[in-house]
N, C-alpha and C positions, 0 to 999 in steps of 0.2 A: 504493499499500500504505500504509495507516494505521496506525502503530503508536501503541497507547495508551501513554503513560508516566505511571506513578503518582507524582504529586508529592506531597509532603507539607509542610506548612506547620507552622512551631511556634507555639505559642500561649505567653502570658505572657513573651514577649520585650520588654523594656523597651530603647527605642533613647534614647541621649543623644547628644547632638552632643560633640565634643571638649573645648569650653570648658564643657561641662555648663549652658550658657545656655539650652538649649532641649531637650526630649524629648518622646517619644510613646510610646503603648502600641499597637502594631499588633495588631491581631486575629490576623492569621497572618504569620509572617515566613519567607521562603523564601531559600535559598541554591542556586540552580539551577545544573546543570553543563552543561548543553547547550541549543540554541535550542528544542528540541522540549519541554523542560521549561518553558522561558518561555512560548511559546504555550500550554500545558497552563494557566498559572497565569493568563493573560491570558483565556482562556476561562471558567476557574472565576469570576474576578472578574466578568465580564460576566454571567455565569448568575445570580450572586448580587447583582448591582448594588452592587459594591464598587469603589472607586478602588485605584489601583497606584502606590507610588512606589519609584522605584529608588534605590538608596543606594550611594555608594562607600566612603571612607573616613570619612564624617561628619565631616569636618573644618569645614564652613561655620558660622561663627558667627550663624547665623540660623535660623529654622525651615523653609527650603527644602525639607529633606530628611523633614520629618515627616508622618507620617499614622497614622490610627487604623484604617484598612482593612488592605490587604495590603501588606508590604514586601519588596522583593527586593533581598537583598545580593548584589553581583556578585563577590565574593571569589574565587569557586572557578571563574569563568572569568577566568583570569590569564595565558594563554600567551602566549609570542611566538611569532607565525604564521610571520614570514618576515623576514629581513634581506636587504636589497637592496644589495650593496656598490657597484655601480655608481652608482645612484642616490643610495646613502647615505639610504636611507629603510628605517623599519621599520613592521611591521604587527602589533598586537598586540590581545588580546581587551580589551575595554572594563573590566574589573574588574582588570587589572594594576595595582598599585602603582607609583608612579614610582620609589620607593626600590628596587624590583627589577628595574625596567626600566634604570635607570641603571647597575646593576652588569652587566646583561647586554650593554647597549650598548658598555660599556667593553672586554669580551671581545673584541668586534669591531673595536675601535679606533674606535669611533663615540660622539657625545655629542649630547644637545639643546642648541641653542645658548643657550637661556635656561631657567631654571626659577624657581619660587617659593619660598618660605623653608621650605616644609614638603614632604616628599616620601610621607609616609604618606597619599597621596591617590591616587584612582583615575583612570586615563587619561581615561575617559569623563567623570568628575566634575569634572577639572580645566577641560576646555573646557565643561562644562556652566554653570558660574558665571563663566567669563572671567578664571581666575587670571592674575596679571602678575607680572612683576618689574620691573627697570629697565634703562635702555639706549635712547637715544633712536634709535639705528639698528635697536632690536629692538621687534617688536609684543607683544602680550598673548601668552600662551602657545597659544591657538587658532590664532594665524596660523603656527604650525609643523606645523599639520593639513592634509595635502594630500589625504586621502580619508577617508570613513567608511561603515559600514554601518549602516542603522536598521531594526529590527524594528518595525513600526507597530502600532496598535491593533487592525488587522484580521488581523495575522499575516503580512503582507506584508513582505519584507525589499528595502530600497531601497539600491542602491550609489550614493554621492553624491561628488562632486568637482567641479572648475572646468568639466568637460566633461560629466559626466553628472549629472541633476538639478541642475543649476548653483544654481537659486534654493534648493532645500531644503538644499544645503550651505552656503550663507551663512547661512541660519537655524540649521541643526545645528551648525554649529561654536561657537555659544554658544546651547545650546538650553533651559537652566533646566530639563531633566527632564521637559518637557511636549510633546515631539514625538513620544517612542517610546523604545525601548529600544536605547541605542547598543550595537552587538555588537563592533564592531572599530573601530580607529582608526590611520591610517597617518600617521606623523610624518615631517617633513622633517628629518633629522639632520646634523652637521657632523663633520669629523674630530676624534676625541678631544683636548681640549687641558687644559692647567693654567692656573690663574688665580693671579695676585698681587694680593693685596689690601692696600691700604693706607690705614689710617684715621688721620686727624689732626684735632687741634682747629682751629676757626675760630669767627667770629662769623656771626650772622644777616644783618648788614649787609654783610660782605663776600660771602658767598656769593651772596646776592641780588642784589647790585650787579655781580658777576662770573659770573652763571649760564652766559651763553654760554660763556665760557672752560672752566668746569668741564666743560660738556657735551662741548666739544671736545676735553679733555684725557684722559678715560677713557671707554672704550666703556660700561662698567655703573656709571656714576656715580649715587649718591645721597645724602643727608644726612640726619642726624638732629637736631632742634631740640629743646631742653631748655626746656619752657614755662616761663613766669616768669622768663626770664633771655634773654642774648643768645647763650648757650653752644650751639656747633653742633660735631658731629662729622661730618666730610666723608669718605665712603668711597669709593675709587676700587677697582674691579676691571676687570682687563686682563690678556689672554693672554700667557703668558710661556714661556720654554723652560727657566728656572732650575730646580734640583732643589727638591722640597717642603721647606718650613721653617716655623717657627713661632717668633714672639715672645710670643705669647698665654699667659698664665698661669691655667692651668686652676683652681687654688686660689682665686686671686682673683674669677675669673669665677663660679664656681659658688658657693663657699662665700659669699662676700661679695654677688656680683652677684645670688645668688638669696635666700638665706636671711636675710640682712641687710636687703635691699630688701623683701621680703614682711613682716618683722616690722616694720620702720619704716613701711610703708605702711598696716598695721595700726593701728599708734599714731596715724598721722595721720586715721584715721576718727574720732577723738575730739577731734583738734585740727587741723582741716583746714589751718590756716595754716602747718604743719609741710611741707607738699607742695612749696613754695618751696624750702625749706631742703634737703629730700631731693633735690629735681631737681639742685640746685647741689653738694651734696655728692658725689652719684655721679657726676657730670660730671668732677667735680675728680679722684674716686678711681679712675674706670676708663676716662675717655675724655680726659684731659688730656694724655697724651702719646702719640707716634706708635707705631701697632702694625702690624706686617707678617705676612702669612700667604701661603704659597703651597702649594697642593694641587690634586689633579685637580678640574677644574670644579663638579661637583655638591657636592663638600663644602664648597666656598666659598659656593655658592649658598644651600646649605640652613643655616640656623641655629636654634638654640633660640628656641620662642616662650616661655620662660620659664614662668609660671604663667598659672592660667585668667584671662580678660581679657575684656572688652566693645570691640569695635572697629566704627570708621566708616572708609570709605575711599572717598571720592570722586575721580573724575577731572575735571579743568578743562582747557580749552585752554592750552596750555603758556604762552602770552603773559600769563596772568593770574597765573602762580605768586607774583611778589612782592607784587604788590597784596591777593591772598588772604591770604597768611601773615602780611603786617603787619595786616591787618583782624583776624585772629585773635588776634595779639599784643595789638593795643590794647585788643580785647574783654576780654581776661583782665586787663589792666592797669586798665581802667575798673571791673572789678568783683570787687573784692578777695574777695567769698566763693566766686567760683567758681575750683575747683581743676582743674588738668590734670596728669596723670601724665606722665612722659618715657617715650619719646619721640615728637614728631610726626616720622613717617617720610616723607620726601619723595622720590617716585621718578618716572621719566619712561617714557614709552613712545610708539612711533611710531603715527601714524595707519592705519587698515585700513578695510577694506569688510565687515567682519561685521556684520550688520544691528543686533544689541542689544549689539555692543561699546561700552563706555564710550568707545573711542578711534576711534569709526566717523568717519571723514574728518576727525580732528583730531589732530595731534602733542597730547599730554596730558602733564599733570603729576599724579600720583595724591598725595594728601595723607592720610596714614593716622593717625587720632587714637586714643587708646587709654586705657581705666580698668582697671586691674588690679583683681582681687577677691581680696584678700589672706586667706588660709584661707578662700576662698569666700565672703567676707562683701563685699555690694555697697555700694560707695561711691557717694553720690549724684551723678550725672552728668547729669541731665535737663537743666539749665541750659546746660552746657556742650555736650551733643549738639545743642540745638535752635540755639543760636549759631552753631556749626560748619556745620550743615545750611544755614542762613539764608546765610552768606556762601558756600558751596558753589553753592546755587541761584542766588544773584544773579550769580554768574559763570559761568553756563552749565554747572555740573557735572553729572555723571551719576553715581550711587552703583554701587559694585561690587556684583554681584548675589548675592556669596555672604555679604556682611555685613549687619547689622541697617540699616534706613533706615524713613523714614515715607513714602515715595513711593506714589503709586496710579497707576491707569491713565491719570487726567488728565495727571500729571507727566510719564509717559513718552511720552505721544502729542507733548507739547512738546519733549522731549529728542531722541527719536529718529525723524528722518525715515523710516526703513524700518518703524517700529512695526506700521502698518497692514498691510504686506506680510508681517509675522511673524506677525501675528493671523490673516490669512487662510490661511497655510500651517498654522498650528496647528489651526485649525478643519477644514481639509480632511483632516490626518492623523488627528486625534483628534476627531472630531464629538461624541461623548458626553462627552468630558471625563473619561476614565478614568485620566489620569496628571496631573489636578489635585489640589491640596491648598489649606489656608488661605492660605499664602503666595503661590500662584499666582492665587488668586482675587482677591487685592488687586492683582496685577499687571493682570490681563485684564478684570476687572470693575468 
């Protein structure tokens, strides 16, 4: 029995990503509520020879979600479908935001073992770009996915897991939005837990010389380096049974950390040499004393991304951490005109078997660099960007898929042993390239 569903796309919708660095004007914008509707949209696209882009929270700081053809926003397909208390697993629709999922899981006494900094992101999107956090015993977020269902270009639904369609599963756990529409995702959870966060000042030399110790000492260890200085803020996060408490000061963090920083960075666009001073001043102001926080896990994992920014974030083999960071530091010292905003955020992740994971078969260090856009103004960053990319490439780095980078297919073929396998699955599932866009063409052609 064929039921024809009338789907209506909106015209004139402007899509902008969160950082307002990329945008597009899709010809038609859809918010489907059922699989039937999505099938209809795909049919319509095929008939009119249009491409389709599925978008979640639109948080990626790149053009990975942009299209001028059809855009499908999955926000209305956001239910929790099943909670399996025995296995501690949850099955959700692909459009659910992690911010909602965290609250739902909490009601069932469950939690995700690791989360990124932002939760206004959709489950299917988080795995699409390989979102990560930190913790050498923890993989990137897609490693928590134990099953998913995929609606392919032909309208077929594929169940994927370690045991069914295993190849497609290892491709789809980091799918770049190019294999089909992810309808449901099953996450492996853990019992709900609280985290005790301790941040304390240190120096780059100390942290790099004792990296092993830090990694052993804290389950979710990361550190922030303040470029143009030796200053480092070390952050430990570990499960605790202590009651929630906080020594953070909202007024300082927000009023000063946000408004004053934006204002000073704006002034520094006229006097670039101020940036070294700003980085040191803010370290002294906000990061030079010990701060502790205890809260439910997701509240500690999530933190404010402050304001609009450009970012790059590459993963390198963990043993290259020290060498690469010292090279970046030296490059800034030897090139006084090149300025770098704080912080350079350094995080760690366990190796995995996901074909396009930046941590594929190697424990990795992610080194995230940032340039803020005070009041939306662009600060020159090309020199810094290219220097950083050069250092990352030299050390066998792989870029975070959600962030801006200048890599093409040739680079990816070198970086990813399983790249040809991914390509053949993509070509099999989407022979006409209905799910491609400009960003993905650079990846595959």
